[in-house]
PDB file of N, H, CA, C and O in Angstrom:
ATOM      1  N   MET A   1      93.853  78.609 113.572  1.00  0.00           N
ATOM      2  CA  MET A   1      92.417  78.652 113.228  1.00  0.00           C
ATOM      3  C   MET A   1      91.722  79.604 114.082  1.00  0.00           C
ATOM      4  O   MET A   1      91.964  79.635 115.289  1.00  0.00           O
ATOM      5  N   VAL A   2      90.848  80.407 113.522  1.00  0.00           N
ATOM      6  H   VAL A   2      90.651  80.381 112.542  1.00  0.00           H
ATOM      7  CA  VAL A   2      90.135  81.435 114.270  1.00  0.00           C
ATOM      8  C   VAL A   2      88.737  80.961 114.547  1.00  0.00           C
ATOM      9  O   VAL A   2      88.306  81.039 115.698  1.00  0.00           O
ATOM     10  N   HIS A   3      87.946  80.441 113.508  1.00  0.00           N
ATOM     11  H   HIS A   3      88.296  80.377 112.573  1.00  0.00           H
ATOM     12  CA  HIS A   3      86.501  80.099 113.630  1.00  0.00           C
ATOM     13  C   HIS A   3      86.124  78.965 112.688  1.00  0.00           C
ATOM     14  O   HIS A   3      86.525  78.955 111.524  1.00  0.00           O
ATOM     15  N   VAL A   4      85.292  77.936 113.236  1.00  0.00           N
ATOM     16  H   VAL A   4      84.966  77.944 114.181  1.00  0.00           H
ATOM     17  CA  VAL A   4      84.823  76.940 112.382  1.00  0.00           C
ATOM     18  C   VAL A   4      83.257  77.044 112.446  1.00  0.00           C
ATOM     19  O   VAL A   4      82.682  77.123 113.531  1.00  0.00           O
ATOM     20  N   LEU A   5      82.612  77.042 111.295  1.00  0.00           N
ATOM     21  H   LEU A   5      83.079  76.978 110.413  1.00  0.00           H
ATOM     22  CA  LEU A   5      81.156  76.923 111.295  1.00  0.00           C
ATOM     23  C   LEU A   5      80.772  75.646 110.527  1.00  0.00           C
ATOM     24  O   LEU A   5      81.060  75.509 109.338  1.00  0.00           O
ATOM     25  N   PHE A   6      80.165  74.788 111.184  1.00  0.00           N
ATOM     26  H   PHE A   6      79.930  74.899 112.150  1.00  0.00           H
ATOM     27  CA  PHE A   6      79.632  73.567 110.543  1.00  0.00           C
ATOM     28  C   PHE A   6      78.356  73.867 109.747  1.00  0.00           C
ATOM     29  O   PHE A   6      77.341  74.111 110.399  1.00  0.00           O
ATOM     30  N   ILE A   7      78.299  73.874 108.481  1.00  0.00           N
ATOM     31  H   ILE A   7      79.123  73.676 107.951  1.00  0.00           H
ATOM     32  CA  ILE A   7      77.183  74.091 107.643  1.00  0.00           C
ATOM     33  C   ILE A   7      76.217  72.847 107.654  1.00  0.00           C
ATOM     34  O   ILE A   7      74.989  72.928 107.688  1.00  0.00           O
ATOM     35  N   ARG A   8      76.912  71.751 107.621  1.00  0.00           N
ATOM     36  H   ARG A   8      77.909  71.686 107.594  1.00  0.00           H
ATOM     37  CA  ARG A   8      76.237  70.408 107.840  1.00  0.00           C
ATOM     38  C   ARG A   8      77.362  69.565 108.532  1.00  0.00           C
ATOM     39  O   ARG A   8      78.528  69.961 108.502  1.00  0.00           O
ATOM     40  N   PRO A   9      77.025  68.469 109.118  1.00  0.00           N
ATOM     41  CA  PRO A   9      78.101  67.618 109.675  1.00  0.00           C
ATOM     42  C   PRO A   9      79.285  67.308 108.811  1.00  0.00           C
ATOM     43  O   PRO A   9      80.342  66.975 109.346  1.00  0.00           O
ATOM     44  N   ASP A  10      79.182  67.392 107.578  1.00  0.00           N
ATOM     45  H   ASP A  10      78.323  67.663 107.143  1.00  0.00           H
ATOM     46  CA  ASP A  10      80.174  66.975 106.556  1.00  0.00           C
ATOM     47  C   ASP A  10      80.785  68.228 105.790  1.00  0.00           C
ATOM     48  O   ASP A  10      81.668  68.092 104.943  1.00  0.00           O
ATOM     49  N   VAL A  11      80.280  69.387 106.131  1.00  0.00           N
ATOM     50  H   VAL A  11      79.563  69.498 106.819  1.00  0.00           H
ATOM     51  CA  VAL A  11      80.749  70.595 105.445  1.00  0.00           C
ATOM     52  C   VAL A  11      81.020  71.627 106.506  1.00  0.00           C
ATOM     53  O   VAL A  11      80.220  71.809 107.424  1.00  0.00           O
ATOM     54  N   ALA A  12      82.178  72.325 106.385  1.00  0.00           N
ATOM     55  H   ALA A  12      82.828  72.177 105.640  1.00  0.00           H
ATOM     56  CA  ALA A  12      82.524  73.360 107.337  1.00  0.00           C
ATOM     57  C   ALA A  12      83.186  74.551 106.613  1.00  0.00           C
ATOM     58  O   ALA A  12      83.903  74.398 105.624  1.00  0.00           O
ATOM     59  N   ALA A  13      82.891  75.790 107.189  1.00  0.00           N
ATOM     60  H   ALA A  13      82.309  75.914 107.992  1.00  0.00           H
ATOM     61  CA  ALA A  13      83.595  76.916 106.707  1.00  0.00           C
ATOM     62  C   ALA A  13      84.680  77.200 107.889  1.00  0.00           C
ATOM     63  O   ALA A  13      84.375  77.257 109.080  1.00  0.00           O
ATOM     64  N   VAL A  14      85.838  77.348 107.432  1.00  0.00           N
ATOM     65  H   VAL A  14      86.086  77.302 106.465  1.00  0.00           H
ATOM     66  CA  VAL A  14      87.003  77.515 108.410  1.00  0.00           C
ATOM     67  C   VAL A  14      87.669  78.833 108.147  1.00  0.00           C
ATOM     68  O   VAL A  14      88.235  78.985 107.065  1.00  0.00           O
ATOM     69  N   LYS A  15      87.657  79.851 109.080  1.00  0.00           N
ATOM     70  H   LYS A  15      87.197  79.728 109.959  1.00  0.00           H
ATOM     71  CA  LYS A  15      88.322  80.973 108.960  1.00  0.00           C
ATOM     72  C   LYS A  15      89.686  80.991 109.732  1.00  0.00           C
ATOM     73  O   LYS A  15      89.720  80.652 110.915  1.00  0.00           O
ATOM     74  N   VAL A  16      90.748  81.364 109.097  1.00  0.00           N
ATOM     75  H   VAL A  16      90.721  81.640 108.136  1.00  0.00           H
ATOM     76  CA  VAL A  16      92.078  81.293 109.849  1.00  0.00           C
ATOM     77  C   VAL A  16      92.753  82.645 109.545  1.00  0.00           C
ATOM     78  O   VAL A  16      92.345  83.439 108.697  1.00  0.00           O
ATOM     79  N   ARG A  17      93.842  82.819 110.342  1.00  0.00           N
ATOM     80  H   ARG A  17      94.174  82.175 111.031  1.00  0.00           H
ATOM     81  CA  ARG A  17      94.724  83.961 110.245  1.00  0.00           C
ATOM     82  C   ARG A  17      96.113  83.404 109.742  1.00  0.00           C
ATOM     83  O   ARG A  17      96.554  82.384 110.271  1.00  0.00           O
ATOM     84  N   GLN A  18      96.739  83.969 108.849  1.00  0.00           N
ATOM     85  H   GLN A  18      96.381  84.798 108.419  1.00  0.00           H
ATOM     86  CA  GLN A  18      97.999  83.390 108.373  1.00  0.00           C
ATOM     87  C   GLN A  18      99.124  84.485 108.200  1.00  0.00           C
ATOM     88  O   GLN A  18      98.846  85.642 107.886  1.00  0.00           O
ATOM     89  N   ARG A  19     100.369  84.059 108.417  1.00  0.00           N
ATOM     90  H   ARG A  19     100.595  83.118 108.671  1.00  0.00           H
ATOM     91  CA  ARG A  19     101.460  85.008 108.321  1.00  0.00           C
ATOM     92  C   ARG A  19     102.681  84.174 107.689  1.00  0.00           C
ATOM     93  O   ARG A  19     102.966  83.075 108.165  1.00  0.00           O
ATOM     94  N   VAL A  20     103.304  84.645 106.750  1.00  0.00           N
ATOM     95  H   VAL A  20     103.073  85.538 106.363  1.00  0.00           H
ATOM     96  CA  VAL A  20     104.487  84.027 106.150  1.00  0.00           C
ATOM     97  C   VAL A  20     105.634  84.132 107.168  1.00  0.00           C
ATOM     98  O   VAL A  20     105.925  85.228 107.647  1.00  0.00           O
ATOM     99  N   VAL A  21     106.279  83.029 107.500  1.00  0.00           N
ATOM    100  H   VAL A  21     106.042  82.139 107.111  1.00  0.00           H
ATOM    101  CA  VAL A  21     107.339  83.103 108.512  1.00  0.00           C
ATOM    102  C   VAL A  21     108.539  82.292 107.943  1.00  0.00           C
ATOM    103  O   VAL A  21     108.455  81.515 106.991  1.00  0.00           O
ATOM    104  N   THR A  22     109.653  82.568 108.640  1.00  0.00           N
ATOM    105  H   THR A  22     109.721  83.199 109.413  1.00  0.00           H
ATOM    106  CA  THR A  22     110.983  81.853 108.266  1.00  0.00           C
ATOM    107  C   THR A  22     110.860  80.418 108.902  1.00  0.00           C
ATOM    108  O   THR A  22     109.895  80.100 109.596  1.00  0.00           O
ATOM    109  N   LEU A  23     111.867  79.612 108.625  1.00  0.00           N
ATOM    110  H   LEU A  23     112.651  79.871 108.061  1.00  0.00           H
ATOM    111  CA  LEU A  23     111.929  78.309 109.146  1.00  0.00           C
ATOM    112  C   LEU A  23     111.932  78.225 110.724  1.00  0.00           C
ATOM    113  O   LEU A  23     111.511  77.231 111.318  1.00  0.00           O
ATOM    114  N   ASP A  24     112.412  79.284 111.326  1.00  0.00           N
ATOM    115  H   ASP A  24     112.754  80.091 110.844  1.00  0.00           H
ATOM    116  CA  ASP A  24     112.497  79.385 112.805  1.00  0.00           C
ATOM    117  C   ASP A  24     111.293  80.161 113.302  1.00  0.00           C
ATOM    118  O   ASP A  24     111.241  80.610 114.447  1.00  0.00           O
ATOM    119  N   ARG A  25     110.326  80.306 112.405  1.00  0.00           N
ATOM    120  H   ARG A  25     110.369  79.941 111.475  1.00  0.00           H
ATOM    121  CA  ARG A  25     109.021  81.006 112.842  1.00  0.00           C
ATOM    122  C   ARG A  25     109.059  82.419 113.065  1.00  0.00           C
ATOM    123  O   ARG A  25     108.207  82.932 113.789  1.00  0.00           O
ATOM    124  N   ARG A  26     109.961  83.108 112.518  1.00  0.00           N
ATOM    125  H   ARG A  26     110.653  82.690 111.929  1.00  0.00           H
ATOM    126  CA  ARG A  26     109.916  84.701 112.545  1.00  0.00           C
ATOM    127  C   ARG A  26     109.214  85.103 111.458  1.00  0.00           C
ATOM    128  O   ARG A  26     109.380  84.581 110.356  1.00  0.00           O
ATOM    129  N   PRO A  27     108.237  86.217 111.718  1.00  0.00           N
ATOM    130  CA  PRO A  27     107.615  86.820 110.528  1.00  0.00           C
ATOM    131  C   PRO A  27     108.558  87.463 109.660  1.00  0.00           C
ATOM    132  O   PRO A  27     109.524  88.077 110.112  1.00  0.00           O
ATOM    133  N   ILE A  28     108.312  87.345 108.377  1.00  0.00           N
ATOM    134  H   ILE A  28     107.527  86.846 108.010  1.00  0.00           H
ATOM    135  CA  ILE A  28     109.106  87.998 107.314  1.00  0.00           C
ATOM    136  C   ILE A  28     108.683  89.430 107.135  1.00  0.00           C
ATOM    137  O   ILE A  28     107.537  89.724 106.794  1.00  0.00           O
ATOM    138  N   GLU A  29     109.626  90.318 107.371  1.00  0.00           N
ATOM    139  H   GLU A  29     110.557  90.079 107.648  1.00  0.00           H
ATOM    140  CA  GLU A  29     109.295  91.793 107.215  1.00  0.00           C
ATOM    141  C   GLU A  29     108.737  92.146 105.839  1.00  0.00           C
ATOM    142  O   GLU A  29     109.201  91.585 104.846  1.00  0.00           O
ATOM    143  N   GLY A  30     107.759  93.053 105.736  1.00  0.00           N
ATOM    144  H   GLY A  30     107.383  93.509 106.543  1.00  0.00           H
ATOM    145  CA  GLY A  30     107.270  93.482 104.518  1.00  0.00           C
ATOM    146  C   GLY A  30     106.124  92.652 103.901  1.00  0.00           C
ATOM    147  O   GLY A  30     105.503  93.013 102.901  1.00  0.00           O
ATOM    148  N   LEU A  31     105.904  91.558 104.553  1.00  0.00           N
ATOM    149  H   LEU A  31     106.408  91.264 105.365  1.00  0.00           H
ATOM    150  CA  LEU A  31     104.724  90.692 104.112  1.00  0.00           C
ATOM    151  C   LEU A  31     103.605  90.784 105.134  1.00  0.00           C
ATOM    152  O   LEU A  31     103.794  90.581 106.334  1.00  0.00           O
ATOM    153  N   SER A  32     102.451  91.095 104.613  1.00  0.00           N
ATOM    154  H   SER A  32     102.298  91.260 103.639  1.00  0.00           H
ATOM    155  CA  SER A  32     101.283  91.345 105.496  1.00  0.00           C
ATOM    156  C   SER A  32     100.653  89.977 105.849  1.00  0.00           C
ATOM    157  O   SER A  32     100.948  88.931 105.271  1.00  0.00           O
ATOM    158  N   GLU A  33      99.780  90.085 106.826  1.00  0.00           N
ATOM    159  H   GLU A  33      99.540  90.935 107.295  1.00  0.00           H
ATOM    160  CA  GLU A  33      99.064  88.977 107.335  1.00  0.00           C
ATOM    161  C   GLU A  33      97.833  88.593 106.374  1.00  0.00           C
ATOM    162  O   GLU A  33      97.319  89.491 105.707  1.00  0.00           O
ATOM    163  N   GLY A  34      97.372  87.332 106.293  1.00  0.00           N
ATOM    164  H   GLY A  34      97.790  86.602 106.835  1.00  0.00           H
ATOM    165  CA  GLY A  34      96.282  87.001 105.419  1.00  0.00           C
ATOM    166  C   GLY A  34      95.128  86.481 106.359  1.00  0.00           C
ATOM    167  O   GLY A  34      95.282  86.200 107.548  1.00  0.00           O
ATOM    168  N   SER A  35      94.003  86.398 105.686  1.00  0.00           N
ATOM    169  H   SER A  35      93.878  86.626 104.720  1.00  0.00           H
ATOM    170  CA  SER A  35      92.809  85.899 106.471  1.00  0.00           C
ATOM    171  C   SER A  35      91.868  85.035 105.578  1.00  0.00           C
ATOM    172  O   SER A  35      90.737  85.402 105.259  1.00  0.00           O
ATOM    173  N   PRO A  36      92.410  83.902 105.217  1.00  0.00           N
ATOM    174  CA  PRO A  36      91.645  82.960 104.338  1.00  0.00           C
ATOM    175  C   PRO A  36      90.472  82.408 104.928  1.00  0.00           C
ATOM    176  O   PRO A  36      90.372  82.270 106.147  1.00  0.00           O
ATOM    177  N   LEU A  37      89.529  82.069 104.074  1.00  0.00           N
ATOM    178  H   LEU A  37      89.611  82.181 103.084  1.00  0.00           H
ATOM    179  CA  LEU A  37      88.332  81.312 104.407  1.00  0.00           C
ATOM    180  C   LEU A  37      88.387  80.025 103.575  1.00  0.00           C
ATOM    181  O   LEU A  37      88.531  80.059 102.353  1.00  0.00           O
ATOM    182  N   PHE A  38      88.267  78.876 104.286  1.00  0.00           N
ATOM    183  H   PHE A  38      88.150  78.848 105.279  1.00  0.00           H
ATOM    184  CA  PHE A  38      88.305  77.613 103.598  1.00  0.00           C
ATOM    185  C   PHE A  38      86.953  76.897 103.784  1.00  0.00           C
ATOM    186  O   PHE A  38      86.431  76.840 104.897  1.00  0.00           O
ATOM    187  N   VAL A  39      86.392  76.354 102.696  1.00  0.00           N
ATOM    188  H   VAL A  39      86.816  76.400 101.791  1.00  0.00           H
ATOM    189  CA  VAL A  39      85.275  75.552 102.770  1.00  0.00           C
ATOM    190  C   VAL A  39      85.826  74.081 102.592  1.00  0.00           C
ATOM    191  O   VAL A  39      86.507  73.734 101.627  1.00  0.00           O
ATOM    192  N   MET A  40      85.451  73.251 103.643  1.00  0.00           N
ATOM    193  H   MET A  40      84.898  73.532 104.427  1.00  0.00           H
ATOM    194  CA  MET A  40      85.922  71.892 103.659  1.00  0.00           C
ATOM    195  C   MET A  40      84.768  70.895 103.550  1.00  0.00           C
ATOM    196  O   MET A  40      83.655  71.215 103.968  1.00  0.00           O
ATOM    197  N   ALA A  41      84.970  69.835 103.066  1.00  0.00           N
ATOM    198  H   ALA A  41      85.875  69.575 102.727  1.00  0.00           H
ATOM    199  CA  ALA A  41      83.938  68.832 102.955  1.00  0.00           C
ATOM    200  C   ALA A  41      84.467  67.437 103.313  1.00  0.00           C
ATOM    201  O   ALA A  41      85.557  67.104 102.848  1.00  0.00           O
ATOM    202  N   LYS A  42      83.816  66.635 104.067  1.00  0.00           N
ATOM    203  H   LYS A  42      82.931  66.906 104.446  1.00  0.00           H
ATOM    204  CA  LYS A  42      84.184  65.427 104.534  1.00  0.00           C
ATOM    205  C   LYS A  42      83.708  64.341 103.573  1.00  0.00           C
ATOM    206  O   LYS A  42      82.518  64.048 103.458  1.00  0.00           O
ATOM    207  N   GLU A  43      84.738  63.732 102.858  1.00  0.00           N
ATOM    208  H   GLU A  43      85.705  63.970 102.952  1.00  0.00           H
ATOM    209  CA  GLU A  43      84.324  62.664 101.894  1.00  0.00           C
ATOM    210  C   GLU A  43      85.142  61.397 102.120  1.00  0.00           C
ATOM    211  O   GLU A  43      86.371  61.432 102.061  1.00  0.00           O
ATOM    212  N   GLU A  44      84.448  60.249 102.386  1.00  0.00           N
ATOM    213  H   GLU A  44      83.449  60.221 102.435  1.00  0.00           H
ATOM    214  CA  GLU A  44      85.091  58.996 102.677  1.00  0.00           C
ATOM    215  C   GLU A  44      86.028  59.084 103.837  1.00  0.00           C
ATOM    216  O   GLU A  44      87.128  58.531 103.815  1.00  0.00           O
ATOM    217  N   GLY A  45      85.565  59.821 104.912  1.00  0.00           N
ATOM    218  H   GLY A  45      84.672  60.270 104.930  1.00  0.00           H
ATOM    219  CA  GLY A  45      86.332  59.952 106.142  1.00  0.00           C
ATOM    220  C   GLY A  45      87.402  60.931 106.100  1.00  0.00           C
ATOM    221  O   GLY A  45      88.097  61.018 107.111  1.00  0.00           O
ATOM    222  N   ARG A  46      87.652  61.663 105.140  1.00  0.00           N
ATOM    223  H   ARG A  46      87.087  61.592 104.318  1.00  0.00           H
ATOM    224  CA  ARG A  46      88.760  62.654 105.038  1.00  0.00           C
ATOM    225  C   ARG A  46      88.153  64.048 104.773  1.00  0.00           C
ATOM    226  O   ARG A  46      87.168  64.194 104.049  1.00  0.00           O
ATOM    227  N   TRP A  47      88.777  65.051 105.385  1.00  0.00           N
ATOM    228  H   TRP A  47      89.577  64.932 105.973  1.00  0.00           H
ATOM    229  CA  TRP A  47      88.269  66.422 105.152  1.00  0.00           C
ATOM    230  C   TRP A  47      89.093  66.963 103.945  1.00  0.00           C
ATOM    231  O   TRP A  47      90.324  66.969 103.982  1.00  0.00           O
ATOM    232  N   LEU A  48      88.383  67.418 102.874  1.00  0.00           N
ATOM    233  H   LEU A  48      87.384  67.413 102.844  1.00  0.00           H
ATOM    234  CA  LEU A  48      89.045  67.925 101.718  1.00  0.00           C
ATOM    235  C   LEU A  48      88.654  69.380 101.592  1.00  0.00           C
ATOM    236  O   LEU A  48      87.563  69.798 101.982  1.00  0.00           O
ATOM    237  N   LEU A  49      89.640  70.183 100.998  1.00  0.00           N
ATOM    238  H   LEU A  49      90.526  69.843 100.682  1.00  0.00           H
ATOM    239  CA  LEU A  49      89.402  71.558 100.635  1.00  0.00           C
ATOM    240  C   LEU A  49      88.589  71.654  99.341  1.00  0.00           C
ATOM    241  O   LEU A  49      89.011  71.140  98.305  1.00  0.00           O
ATOM    242  N   VAL A  50      87.457  72.291  99.396  1.00  0.00           N
ATOM    243  H   VAL A  50      87.115  72.709 100.238  1.00  0.00           H
ATOM    244  CA  VAL A  50      86.644  72.381  98.121  1.00  0.00           C
ATOM    245  C   VAL A  50      86.643  73.807  97.582  1.00  0.00           C
ATOM    246  O   VAL A  50      86.449  74.019  96.385  1.00  0.00           O
ATOM    247  N   ALA A  51      86.853  74.761  98.437  1.00  0.00           N
ATOM    248  H   ALA A  51      87.010  74.589  99.410  1.00  0.00           H
ATOM    249  CA  ALA A  51      86.873  76.173  98.002  1.00  0.00           C
ATOM    250  C   ALA A  51      87.685  77.049  98.947  1.00  0.00           C
ATOM    251  O   ALA A  51      87.691  76.800 100.153  1.00  0.00           O
ATOM    252  N   CYS A  52      88.377  78.079  98.427  1.00  0.00           N
ATOM    253  H   CYS A  52      88.372  78.281  97.448  1.00  0.00           H
ATOM    254  CA  CYS A  52      89.147  78.846  99.201  1.00  0.00           C
ATOM    255  C   CYS A  52      89.160  80.395  98.799  1.00  0.00           C
ATOM    256  O   CYS A  52      89.191  80.671  97.599  1.00  0.00           O
ATOM    257  N   GLN A  53      89.139  81.320  99.663  1.00  0.00           N
ATOM    258  H   GLN A  53      89.113  81.096 100.637  1.00  0.00           H
ATOM    259  CA  GLN A  53      89.197  82.735  99.398  1.00  0.00           C
ATOM    260  C   GLN A  53      90.207  83.243 100.443  1.00  0.00           C
ATOM    261  O   GLN A  53      90.192  82.858 101.613  1.00  0.00           O
ATOM    262  N   ASN A  54      91.121  84.169  99.923  1.00  0.00           N
ATOM    263  H   ASN A  54      91.133  84.481  98.973  1.00  0.00           H
ATOM    264  CA  ASN A  54      92.067  84.756 100.822  1.00  0.00           C
ATOM    265  C   ASN A  54      92.116  86.244 100.649  1.00  0.00           C
ATOM    266  O   ASN A  54      92.157  86.731  99.519  1.00  0.00           O
ATOM    267  N   THR A  55      92.114  87.013 101.774  1.00  0.00           N
ATOM    268  H   THR A  55      92.082  86.617 102.692  1.00  0.00           H
ATOM    269  CA  THR A  55      92.185  88.408 101.747  1.00  0.00           C
ATOM    270  C   THR A  55      93.382  88.904 102.471  1.00  0.00           C
ATOM    271  O   THR A  55      93.632  88.466 103.594  1.00  0.00           O
ATOM    272  N   GLU A  56      94.120  89.769 101.912  1.00  0.00           N
ATOM    273  H   GLU A  56      93.917  90.125 101.000  1.00  0.00           H
ATOM    274  CA  GLU A  56      95.332  90.407 102.437  1.00  0.00           C
ATOM    275  C   GLU A  56      94.845  91.393 103.504  1.00  0.00           C
ATOM    276  O   GLU A  56      93.921  92.185 103.317  1.00  0.00           O
ATOM    277  N   VAL A  57      95.571  91.273 104.677  1.00  0.00           N
ATOM    278  H   VAL A  57      96.322  90.629 104.828  1.00  0.00           H
ATOM    279  CA  VAL A  57      95.210  92.230 105.786  1.00  0.00           C
ATOM    280  C   VAL A  57      96.309  93.293 105.798  1.00  0.00           C
ATOM    281  O   VAL A  57      97.489  92.977 105.952  1.00  0.00           O
ATOM    282  N   ILE A  58      95.893  94.599 105.629  1.00  0.00           N
ATOM    283  H   ILE A  58      94.934  94.855 105.504  1.00  0.00           H
ATOM    284  CA  ILE A  58      96.766  95.604 105.591  1.00  0.00           C
ATOM    285  C   ILE A  58      96.606  96.492 106.841  1.00  0.00           C
ATOM    286  O   ILE A  58      95.531  97.021 107.126  1.00  0.00           O
ATOM    287  N   ASP A  59      97.732  96.628 107.572  1.00  0.00           N
ATOM    288  H   ASP A  59      98.604  96.198 107.340  1.00  0.00           H
ATOM    289  CA  ASP A  59      97.621  97.590 108.722  1.00  0.00           C
ATOM    290  C   ASP A  59      97.518  98.930 108.296  1.00  0.00           C
ATOM    291  O   ASP A  59      98.172  99.317 107.328  1.00  0.00           O
ATOM    292  N   SER A  60      96.669  99.767 108.997  1.00  0.00           N
ATOM    293  H   SER A  60      96.138  99.452 109.783  1.00  0.00           H
ATOM    294  CA  SER A  60      96.557 101.141 108.681  1.00  0.00           C
ATOM    295  C   SER A  60      97.376 102.060 109.557  1.00  0.00           C
ATOM    296  O   SER A  60      97.351 103.276 109.368  1.00  0.00           O
TER     297      SER A  60
END
């Protein structure tokens, strides 16, 4: 997780960094890193994913 912004006590925007890895956690060559944004809402005590957007990160 990189950053969490609470829009309301029951709604949060969550920014993360992701990378596809093997079972022993080594990055898979040729696959780039991602930077998704999740919008989460707390309903009946559980945090649920209500919207998601993902952007591929390309090294220059």
